[in-house]
MARKEMI-187898 format. One line per 5 residues: number of its first residue (from 1); for each residue x, y, z of N, C-alpha, C. Coordinates in steps of 0.001 Angstrom, whole numbers. Atoms other than C-alpha are relative to their C-alpha. Example, Ala and Ser with C-alpha at 12.3 -4.5 7.8 and 13.67 -1.06 7.14 Angstrom:
% MARKEMI-187898
1	890,-1190,0,12300,-4500,7800,900,1200,0 ~ -820,-1190,-60,13670,-1060,7140,-770,1090,730;
% end
This chain:
% MARKEMI-187898
1	-1327,-977,-72,43450,23171,89029,471,-407,1612 ~ -27,-35,-1589,42909,23167,92857,351,-1517,333 ~ -521,1282,-578,43055,19444,92887,1299,-571,-213 ~ -1343,206,282,46210,19237,90968,866,615,832 ~ -803,-748,-1133,47621,21846,93606,412,-815,1151;
6	156,888,-1388,46453,19551,96642,727,-1209,-508 ~ -780,1265,102,48084,16661,94969,1648,413,-89 ~ -1237,-372,112,51273,18518,94310,723,-32,1784 ~ -325,-391,-1623,51341,19402,98177,263,-1391,684 ~ -355,1333,-467,51419,15480,98761,-1405,-719,253;
11	1547,743,-138,47346,14638,98979,-891,-300,-1211 ~ 418,172,1130,45924,12944,96403,-1513,-590,606 ~ 1475,564,-565,41763,12943,97263,-331,-934,-997 ~ 864,1182,1113,41010,10558,94124,200,-1255,685 ~ -468,1151,-466,43214,7973,95681,-537,-233,1442;
16	299,55,-1569,42079,8815,99130,-1436,-475,-89 ~ 1414,235,119,38239,8586,98106,-117,-1682,-299 ~ 43,1288,484,39082,5089,96509,-4,-1001,1143 ~ -43,563,-1160,40506,3933,99735,-944,-30,1072 ~ 1262,-75,-1084,37556,4946,101702,-1198,-998,-356;
21	913,1291,272,35350,2644,99652,249,-1012,379 ~ -739,1398,-140,37562,-240,100134,-261,158,1622 ~ -72,345,-1628,37670,413,104251,-1562,-73,21 ~ 1278,209,-206,33476,724,103751,-531,-1632,-383 ~ 431,1351,36,33580,-2817,102462,322,-1054,1115;
26	-599,551,-755,35966,-4235,104971,-1024,172,1147 ~ 898,-355,-1038,33664,-2473,107691,-1308,-646,34 ~ 1351,669,142,30445,-3932,106415,57,-1618,428 ~ -294,1290,-453,31738,-7520,107104,-215,-115,1268 ~ 156,-154,-1616,31541,-6708,110790,-1367,364,526;
31	972,-352,-424,28236,-5287,111085,-1175,-677,373 ~ 1234,1015,-533,25507,-6819,113325,-1390,984,-309 ~ 1205,-700,190,21642,-5727,113001,-256,1437,523 ~ 78,-866,-494,22451,-3136,115438,510,1335,-488 ~ -948,-1269,810,24652,-915,113176,-1304,644,-1155;
36	969,-645,835,22183,1526,111434,538,461,-1139 ~ -407,-253,1530,22299,2754,107896,671,1478,263 ~ -335,-1539,-306,24607,6059,108081,526,502,-1209 ~ -326,-401,1065,24858,6818,104700,-385,1619,37 ~ 9,-1384,-102,25165,10668,104206,565,493,1393;
41	-73,-329,-1362,25998,10972,107713,1759,279,279 ~ -1263,-276,-509,29310,12383,109409,368,-968,1259 ~ -285,769,-1317,29056,9667,112231,-655,-1374,-581 ~ 692,1171,311,28320,5930,112603,-864,-281,879 ~ 1199,26,-830,25003,4920,114199,196,-1461,385;
46	114,1233,-941,24490,1999,116766,-1163,-92,898 ~ 1232,-80,-929,21117,1059,118405,274,-913,1036 ~ -207,1023,-895,21655,-348,121683,-1086,-696,553 ~ 981,884,-395,19355,-3175,122771,279,-1198,859 ~ -301,1327,-841,18849,-6061,125186,464,113,1024;
51	-439,-274,-1309,20096,-4431,128016,-1152,500,1117 ~ 1289,-545,-1006,17875,-3696,131493,434,1683,335 ~ -927,-1217,-337,20744,-1103,132897,1071,113,-291 ~ -1468,-58,342,23409,-862,130770,1042,1392,282 ~ -1275,-1081,-399,26780,1059,131729,774,44,-1334;
56	-912,294,1053,28732,1882,128634,1776,171,477 ~ -1413,199,-614,32291,1036,129156,1043,433,-1640 ~ -652,-367,1024,34857,2753,126607,1262,39,90 ~ -1294,129,-349,38414,2579,125871,1000,644,-1258 ~ -560,-828,1024,41132,4501,123508,1517,-759,-7;
61	-1424,352,-218,44747,3297,122786,687,-338,-1363 ~ -519,294,1235,47181,2651,120102,1183,-1132,86 ~ -975,1116,157,49834,72,119134,1281,396,370 ~ -1469,-103,-253,52881,1793,120267,927,363,-1289 ~ -1200,206,955,56303,1351,118479,69,-1158,-472;
66	-153,1189,380,55189,-2002,117505,-343,529,-1469 ~ 599,-462,1265,53748,-67,114222,1763,296,-428 ~ -1498,-164,412,57887,742,113594,549,-1530,-562 ~ -721,1308,627,58692,-2996,113355,-835,-612,-1116 ~ 900,696,1324,55409,-3932,111246,538,625,-1026;
71	-283,-1032,1577,56637,-1195,108507,1376,-645,-289 ~ -1270,440,448,60316,-2605,108509,-273,-1256,-429 ~ 38,1201,707,58642,-6135,107749,-768,98,-799 ~ 960,-87,872,56058,-4843,105851,-1231,-900,143 ~ 887,717,-318,53521,-6977,107787,-887,901,1000;
76	906,-1144,-908,50335,-4765,109066,-1247,-785,614 ~ 1452,613,-426,47607,-7491,109617,-84,-114,1418 ~ -218,239,-1340,48875,-8421,112900,-223,1188,949 ~ 284,-988,-920,49015,-4736,114296,-1537,716,-192 ~ 1156,-276,52,45685,-4270,112887,-1136,-653,734;
81	683,722,-655,44414,-7179,114623,225,658,1609 ~ -396,-695,-1265,46063,-5705,117797,-771,1095,397 ~ 573,-1246,-280,44614,-2400,117780,-1604,-366,371 ~ 1370,-17,-291,40996,-3935,118139,222,-926,1380 ~ 121,833,-1183,41952,-6517,120666,714,310,1142;
86	-412,-631,-1076,44130,-4467,123116,-1080,1097,560 ~ 1063,-908,-360,41170,-2019,123265,-1271,-674,622 ~ 1129,645,-551,38481,-4550,123633,648,-1027,1479 ~ -595,419,-1053,40811,-6312,126340,-240,677,1347 ~ -174,-891,-893,40906,-3149,128202,-1448,335,483;
91	1533,-139,-433,36688,-2766,128514,-85,-1743,682 ~ 639,1758,-848,36454,-6838,129417,466,159,1164 ~ -169,15,-1441,38302,-5543,132656,-1187,484,1035 ~ 1288,-496,-853,34789,-4145,133635,-969,-782,-287 ~ 1006,396,257,33019,-6868,132464,-1039,222,-1340;
96	1174,-745,829,31382,-5110,129137,651,-1063,-1119 ~ -75,658,1365,30854,-6897,125907,261,1083,-1025 ~ -173,-998,919,32232,-4881,122931,-999,169,-1169 ~ 864,211,1125,29921,-3614,120745,371,1062,-1215 ~ -758,-684,1251,31609,-1260,118103,1095,587,138;
101	-1222,-152,104,34738,-89,117057,525,1231,-673 ~ -76,-941,915,36285,3029,115508,1662,45,-213 ~ -1612,-130,270,39926,3466,113892,292,1306,-392 ~ -501,-898,672,42135,6185,113231,1320,-175,-594 ~ -1440,338,859,45152,6113,110742,359,1190,-823;
106	-643,-1317,596,47327,8737,109554,1385,-134,-415 ~ -1108,377,491,50233,8628,107470,310,1414,-1243 ~ -334,-918,1153,52478,10562,104681,-417,-638,-1214 ~ 324,492,1162,52590,8448,101641,-1196,-1138,72 ~ 1067,982,-63,49594,6795,100647,368,-1478,-769;
111	-127,1227,515,50211,2896,100249,-1264,-845,159 ~ 1397,733,-92,47052,1020,99212,79,-1470,492 ~ 44,1305,-792,48271,-2379,100014,512,-95,1348 ~ -72,-172,-1287,49725,-1337,103256,-1221,229,620 ~ 1411,-222,-579,46441,77,104161,-949,-1323,393;
116	522,1152,128,44498,-2664,102818,29,-1118,1180 ~ -339,809,-716,46270,-5174,104908,-344,520,1515 ~ 188,-505,-1496,46161,-2896,108256,-1718,-450,-73 ~ 1382,534,-8,42165,-3094,107340,-225,-1205,154 ~ 477,1468,-164,41945,-6768,106960,518,-427,1475;
121	79,392,-1475,43541,-7020,110602,-848,653,877 ~ 866,-343,-489,41253,-4773,111750,-1287,-690,-36 ~ 1066,546,500,38430,-6616,110329,-48,-1173,895 ~ -260,1059,-653,39821,-9708,111731,-145,21,1448 ~ 389,-141,-1275,40035,-8440,115132,-1465,302,384;
126	1370,58,-417,36356,-7291,115130,-776,-1183,-229 ~ 757,897,258,35038,-10266,113715,323,-989,1162 ~ -407,1368,-1174,37000,-12651,116455,-913,590,1265 ~ 785,-362,-1265,35410,-10589,119231,-1656,725,160 ~ 1397,-689,68,31874,-9740,117649,-270,1330,-68;
131	218,-1284,-151,32330,-6257,117455,-305,738,-1314 ~ 365,-541,1175,31155,-3795,114603,818,1157,-379 ~ -987,-1202,399,33713,-1330,112830,-992,913,-499 ~ 811,-467,508,31173,1271,112302,436,1467,-494 ~ -715,-1626,643,33470,4683,111285,1596,-550,591;
136	-1634,-646,-452,36837,6200,111699,693,1003,-786 ~ -805,-1354,785,39335,8466,110054,1227,-499,-786 ~ -1065,496,513,42011,7955,107575,532,1606,-574 ~ -338,-1101,269,44180,10905,107079,1422,55,-889 ~ -1355,31,405,47114,11660,104937,742,1296,149;
141	-537,-1390,-429,49452,14358,106138,1418,33,88 ~ -1312,405,343,52732,14447,104549,1141,1182,752 ~ -860,-790,-887,53949,17587,106552,267,-213,1374 ~ -165,655,-1115,53608,15566,109692,658,-1262,238 ~ -1027,1460,-31,54902,12252,109028,647,-75,-1382;
146	-694,299,975,57527,11439,106658,393,-1631,-539 ~ -341,1285,588,58582,8461,104351,-1360,-952,280 ~ 597,1283,96,56932,5251,105425,-877,316,1389 ~ 782,11,-996,55900,6736,108929,-1609,37,-67 ~ 1253,-127,-241,52192,6391,110311,-270,-285,1271;
151	605,-78,-1477,50239,6779,113391,-1381,-950,-328 ~ 884,721,0,47506,4293,114359,-802,-110,1619 ~ 775,20,-1167,44674,4515,117346,-1511,-652,-643 ~ 1205,796,233,41690,2658,117972,-882,594,1286 ~ 741,-586,-711,38381,3469,120089,-1092,-987,-159;
156	1125,1065,-104,35896,823,121298,-1039,354,975 ~ 1205,131,-921,32599,894,123091,-468,-1034,367 ~ 897,1389,-434,31002,-1771,124921,-982,458,987 ~ 1328,-180,-765,28203,-2327,127410,-166,-1257,1351 ~ 342,1356,-1030,27486,-4377,130786,-1169,597,808;
161	1184,-555,-888,24466,-4434,132910,806,583,1391 ~ -271,-401,-1222,24800,-2434,136050,454,-794,1043 ~ -231,921,-1175,24699,-5289,138375,1273,-943,16 ~ -789,1443,477,27192,-7431,136477,1416,755,-122 ~ -1150,-428,265,30097,-4680,136474,940,-256,1015;
166	-1036,329,-854,33361,-5627,137637,505,1249,992 ~ -628,-1188,-647,34545,-3363,140753,594,-221,947 ~ -921,59,-1293,37170,-3107,143351,-546,-343,1153 ~ 823,86,-1271,34630,-3241,146188,-398,-1270,218 ~ 581,1480,-67,33912,-6795,145542,1548,-1058,277;
171	-848,519,-330,37439,-7894,145956,744,-45,1351 ~ -329,-370,-1378,38420,-9093,149148,1271,-1086,263 ~ -964,937,-245,41155,-10749,151059,59,-1459,47 ~ 93,1772,332,42044,-14757,150507,-438,-297,-1249 ~ 321,430,1154,40623,-14388,147213,1242,-431,-837;
176	-1053,652,655,42844,-16090,144844,293,563,-1455 ~ -351,-361,1325,44771,-14674,141712,437,-1003,-1240 ~ -303,1026,1070,44702,-16570,138180,347,426,-973 ~ -600,-884,1202,46903,-15559,135407,-269,-1171,-1298 ~ 55,556,1737,46047,-16371,131662,1174,431,-546;
181	-1115,-111,539,49089,-16799,129600,-200,1090,-974 ~ 212,-1010,854,49911,-13748,127247,661,-915,-1344 ~ -535,523,1147,50837,-14731,123567,1560,443,-308 ~ -1540,-576,296,54391,-12744,123743,-173,1228,546 ~ 239,-1361,-323,54950,-9092,123945,-1307,582,463;
186	1282,-764,451,51438,-8203,122737,713,1633,-590 ~ -411,-1428,1021,52089,-4379,122027,788,874,1009 ~ -712,-1051,-926,54259,-3070,125235,1513,-465,-109 ~ -1651,82,-201,57890,-2449,125605,890,83,-1280 ~ -796,26,1294,58636,-1956,122001,1303,1154,195;
191	-897,-1053,-53,60738,1042,122389,1201,-560,751 ~ -968,979,-511,62973,-1265,124792,633,-871,-571 ~ -485,1310,534,63155,-4170,122803,589,643,-1164 ~ -660,-926,1209,63920,-1871,119818,1663,632,57 ~ -1438,-641,-546,66842,-361,121710,1097,-1158,77;
196	-981,1033,8,68131,-3845,122743,480,-564,-1129 ~ -565,932,813,68090,-5496,119621,770,1245,-1492 ~ -437,-1152,1118,69121,-2010,117623,-647,-369,-1115 ~ 791,576,1019,66176,-2705,115203,173,1074,-1154 ~ 632,-1224,931,66185,819,113664,1645,271,-691;
201	-1303,-63,880,70125,763,112835,363,-1057,-545 ~ -475,1204,437,70386,-2735,111866,-1743,-889,-352 ~ 1308,509,-19,66691,-3676,110706,-10,-1715,-538 ~ -191,1441,188,68180,-7337,109358,-173,-891,1105 ~ 99,873,-1523,68244,-8546,113023,-1507,-404,122;
206	1507,577,-188,64563,-9015,112650,-144,-1157,-874 ~ -282,1155,704,65457,-11663,110429,553,-1004,28 ~ -1132,838,-637,67847,-13424,112539,-743,-1174,630 ~ 855,1190,-815,66584,-16828,113829,775,-213,1360 ~ -658,191,-1189,67394,-17381,117482,-476,-1078,636;
211	302,1523,-705,67671,-20819,119256,-930,89,1097 ~ 1248,-167,-1414,65608,-19612,122231,-1556,-95,-541 ~ 1695,-183,570,62491,-18633,119980,-36,-1169,-1051 ~ 205,986,1247,62904,-21405,117099,-619,670,-906 ~ 333,-1147,1502,62075,-18324,114318,799,987,379;
216	-923,-1450,301,63150,-15246,113364,-552,1019,1078 ~ 163,-1095,-995,63183,-12303,115887,-1406,777,-362 ~ 1381,-871,457,60504,-10284,113800,-1163,-880,-92 ~ 1496,671,-37,57980,-13236,113716,-620,-52,1369 ~ 565,26,-1154,57879,-13280,117286,-186,1406,691;
221	923,-1607,-410,57355,-9367,117660,-1020,-101,-486 ~ 1787,-427,896,54348,-9449,115288,-671,-1023,572 ~ 1278,658,-572,52849,-12158,117227,-1241,913,474 ~ 1036,-941,-261,49425,-10794,117651,-474,-122,1377 ~ 323,-55,-1579,48055,-9737,121044,-944,-865,123;
226	840,937,-181,46138,-12607,122502,-1555,1009,226 ~ 1596,-672,-485,42058,-11923,122600,-488,-705,1279 ~ 440,846,-1335,41025,-12706,126031,-1901,254,67 ~ 1552,-177,-111,37082,-11700,125571,-712,-1242,-495 ~ 914,1305,4,35979,-15197,124093,253,-893,816;
231	-564,1077,-1334,38033,-16916,126897,-754,80,1079 ~ 536,-308,-1515,36764,-14949,129890,-1251,191,278 ~ 1470,-95,-183,33213,-14358,128837,-840,-652,708 ~ 509,1063,-633,32002,-17406,130039,281,171,1515 ~ -352,-101,-1434,33550,-16648,133570,-288,970,660;
236	257,-1239,-838,32743,-13445,134449,-736,269,1016 ~ 735,91,-1043,30150,-14401,136510,647,-630,1434 ~ -510,563,-921,32442,-16204,138639,1420,655,615 ~ -1428,-629,-123,35479,-13574,139154,-646,1211,473 ~ 746,-1287,-300,35357,-10319,140966,1104,1141,-455;
241	-323,-1080,634,38089,-8510,139277,821,-502,-891 ~ -735,222,1239,40244,-8430,135916,1040,1043,-199 ~ -1190,-952,346,43374,-7023,135237,625,-247,-1394 ~ -718,133,1447,44760,-6300,131529,1604,195,345 ~ -1466,-168,-191,48696,-6712,131808,523,323,-1100;
246	-565,-392,1104,50069,-4274,129586,1195,1061,476 ~ -1490,-859,-430,52939,-1172,129948,-258,111,1529 ~ -59,-43,-1508,53461,-1167,133662,170,-1285,816 ~ -143,1350,-559,53579,-4810,133921,-1115,-451,1229 ~ 754,413,-1329,52157,-6692,137112,-148,1050,1117;
251	273,-1090,-935,53148,-3681,139538,-717,946,-486 ~ 572,-1307,547,51855,-1309,137493,-1364,-176,-363 ~ 1284,-249,306,48424,-2466,136201,-709,-951,1349 ~ 1059,797,-1456,47159,-4783,139388,-536,1093,583 ~ 889,-855,-898,46687,-1854,141265,-1105,653,-208;
256	1465,-466,797,44103,-531,138872,-1349,-218,820 ~ 1455,624,-324,41470,-2832,140054,-87,-492,1653 ~ -192,4,-1369,42523,-3272,143877,-586,1125,854 ~ 218,-981,-897,41056,-1447,146821,1109,408,934 ~ -1697,-519,-609,43705,409,148823,324,-706,1272;
261	-523,575,-1259,43764,-1695,151709,128,-1541,-163 ~ -208,1569,168,44707,-5310,150086,1032,250,-971 ~ -1220,289,718,48018,-6310,148358,-283,-1398,-732 ~ -82,1250,857,48179,-8826,145593,1469,-661,209 ~ -1328,588,-251,50927,-11421,146703,152,-1077,-905;
266	-95,864,1153,52092,-13121,143598,1601,-956,148 ~ -952,908,-27,54279,-16140,143370,1223,42,-1132 ~ -741,211,1407,57099,-15945,141114,334,-1427,-450 ~ -242,949,276,57803,-18883,139172,-1383,-1145,2 ~ 1570,694,-295,53887,-20085,139494,-268,-152,-1576;
271	277,-111,1239,53757,-19227,135662,1149,-265,-903 ~ -1519,214,985,56091,-19900,132441,-30,1493,-359 ~ -787,-1599,617,58313,-16581,131463,-92,-395,-1380 ~ -298,507,1320,58054,-17007,127792,1587,343,-643 ~ -1518,-175,374,61671,-17366,125913,118,1575,-418;
276	-419,-1414,645,61433,-13896,124255,497,1011,1359 ~ -540,-803,-1186,61484,-12142,127787,1404,-687,489 ~ -1403,485,-378,64627,-14173,128860,906,466,-1002 ~ -1063,-395,842,66203,-13117,125535,-31,1337,253 ~ -176,-1274,-252,65649,-9707,126022,577,332,1398;
281	-657,-210,-1075,66737,-9631,129421,1672,-305,182 ~ -1887,430,145,70214,-11470,128652,496,882,-1214 ~ -539,-641,962,70736,-9512,125397,-68,1397,528 ~ -199,-1605,-340,69918,-5939,127152,671,208,1382 ~ -296,-85,-946,71323,-6631,130292,-1005,721,1284;
286	807,-794,-735,68158,-5567,132087,-416,-839,1237 ~ 342,811,-1148,67174,-6348,135791,-1103,-395,228 ~ 1522,968,-140,64221,-8424,137052,-944,1240,346 ~ 634,-1051,-761,62986,-5176,138608,-783,676,-1345 ~ 705,-905,1149,62587,-3294,135245,-838,-788,-1111;
291	1040,908,778,61486,-6381,133427,-1310,-220,188 ~ 1140,105,-469,58489,-6754,135525,-860,1251,76 ~ 592,-1427,141,57660,-3030,135173,-301,500,-1426 ~ 26,-232,1513,58061,-2956,131485,-1128,-745,-534 ~ 608,874,1099,56528,-6113,130017,-920,-866,986;
296	1018,886,-650,53731,-8595,130886,553,-1575,377 ~ -782,1437,-366,56301,-11446,131419,-693,-1343,-59 ~ 973,1302,243,53854,-14133,130111,-1295,-140,525 ~ 1569,-71,-631,50630,-13107,131776,-725,961,-829 ~ 410,-793,950,48364,-11309,129521,-1140,758,951;
301	952,-40,-657,45440,-11297,132120,-209,-667,1222 ~ 262,661,-1612,45029,-11536,135941,-1480,-117,245 ~ 1162,-173,-848,41810,-12672,137544,-108,40,1459 ~ 145,185,-1201,40764,-12159,140829,-1363,-896,166 ~ 797,998,-7,38595,-15334,142007,-405,-293,1532;
306	478,680,-1298,36592,-16255,145362,557,-1633,-351 ~ -432,1538,-172,38243,-19650,146548,-945,-1032,-609 ~ 862,783,483,35072,-21416,145946,-139,-332,-1465 ~ 520,-199,1831,35084,-20426,142102,1398,-556,-576 ~ -1283,201,835,38810,-21497,141212,102,-1132,-614;
311	226,1187,596,38066,-25023,140411,-830,118,-1342 ~ 741,-137,1187,35340,-23959,137819,715,914,-1075 ~ -610,-535,1346,37182,-21263,136078,1423,-438,-341 ~ -1023,898,913,40314,-23330,135440,-192,-1054,-739 ~ 606,1055,1387,38198,-25786,133974,-367,357,-1073;
316	537,-511,1548,37090,-23330,131135,1358,541,-358 ~ -1562,-416,654,40842,-21791,131079,1000,-874,98 ~ -1086,1142,-439,42866,-24903,130620,1432,744,-59 ~ -1572,-464,-231,46031,-22718,130326,194,848,810 ~ -84,-831,-1395,45323,-20761,133580,708,-708,761;
321	-654,412,-1123,47296,-20939,136465,-385,870,1159 ~ 35,-733,-1569,46909,-19862,140260,1489,703,-34 ~ -1193,-679,-202,49629,-17252,140861,391,811,1348 ~ 20,-565,-1639,48714,-16021,144424,-964,84,596 ~ 1282,-423,-674,46212,-14326,146523,68,1388,577;
326	-83,-1556,-662,45099,-11075,148117,133,-102,1312 ~ -446,11,-1429,46333,-10366,151492,-543,1566,553 ~ 147,-1094,-620,45667,-7481,153758,1239,810,-271 ~ -1093,-873,410,48142,-4650,152867,746,813,876 ~ -1057,-880,-1128,49365,-2623,155896,302,1058,-265;
331	-818,-1029,774,52056,-609,154943,550,-400,-1025 ~ -1055,261,876,53544,-2288,152194,-748,571,-1363 ~ 396,-360,1271,53121,-1948,148428,-1338,-763,-333 ~ 1272,699,160,49844,-3219,146604,490,-1281,-676 ~ -754,1772,711,51944,-6216,144508,1324,-172,608;
336	-1122,154,-67,54292,-7856,145634,357,-1356,-549 ~ -421,1165,417,56067,-10737,144159,1157,-636,335 ~ -997,546,-965,57959,-13164,146003,547,-1343,-316 ~ -1233,1345,656,60566,-16247,145091,-759,-943,991;
% end
């Protein structure tokens, strides 16, 4: 009787239990020997080993309003991947190896196919970076979310040896800035993008083909966030700093890794600005300043590197480019983008 009453309120416990069993199956494919049996537990278990003096590094984030575009197109694998990758990229900035991941998914209507696709994407993301999915939470909340609305968040924990931690004190004047290209928008600036193209009022525009993009707008917007851990891990010992360029762009994110007395001097035009950013700027009539404060503008990661290591880093990262250098700050801003 109680179960029927709960179902009438909008929550189907039987279907939720079935979904959770499917999620366990997805998670099991990502497990390493360090994941311990957590049967009968309310928490995931991970045995840390192989470190002399480990520092745990953690991050949590969501995919923002990119989830609305995914819902309109009915494609959720990419945002599942994004959820893992964006969090792993954040802990990478301290030199950390990802260990385990947890997800949080909340929704109104239980759509098994949608959630299957989402979990498949999360699993792909974990497998790509060697990270174990050891738990999470799936919640049906019909009084909080309506229709196809849902919320998505992720949490990752990694580790790095204390003496290998990337710290701002190691960044010096004269060191070189190396930019690694993004795959597109990644997961930032989607509120502005949706406003520029009026995707809420006219979802059909997502199926419109733009000459600048060579494909439909929706395909471009759902390009997965580029994974930088596999790329950067071999060169972490050659660099002194690493910034993940997300919301806030170069001016907003680079200062987070810089000592107060230094400025990152960046040469505009030293890297390729992807066509999607030019299309957004032209369509929305957006200033250069705002574009650089909202979007990554074609650079997903920026590394700070001693000059003597630049050639080795570029050899390992074929599509990376030198974009500037560190200079004494004086009274100016911490990031200068010059023509």
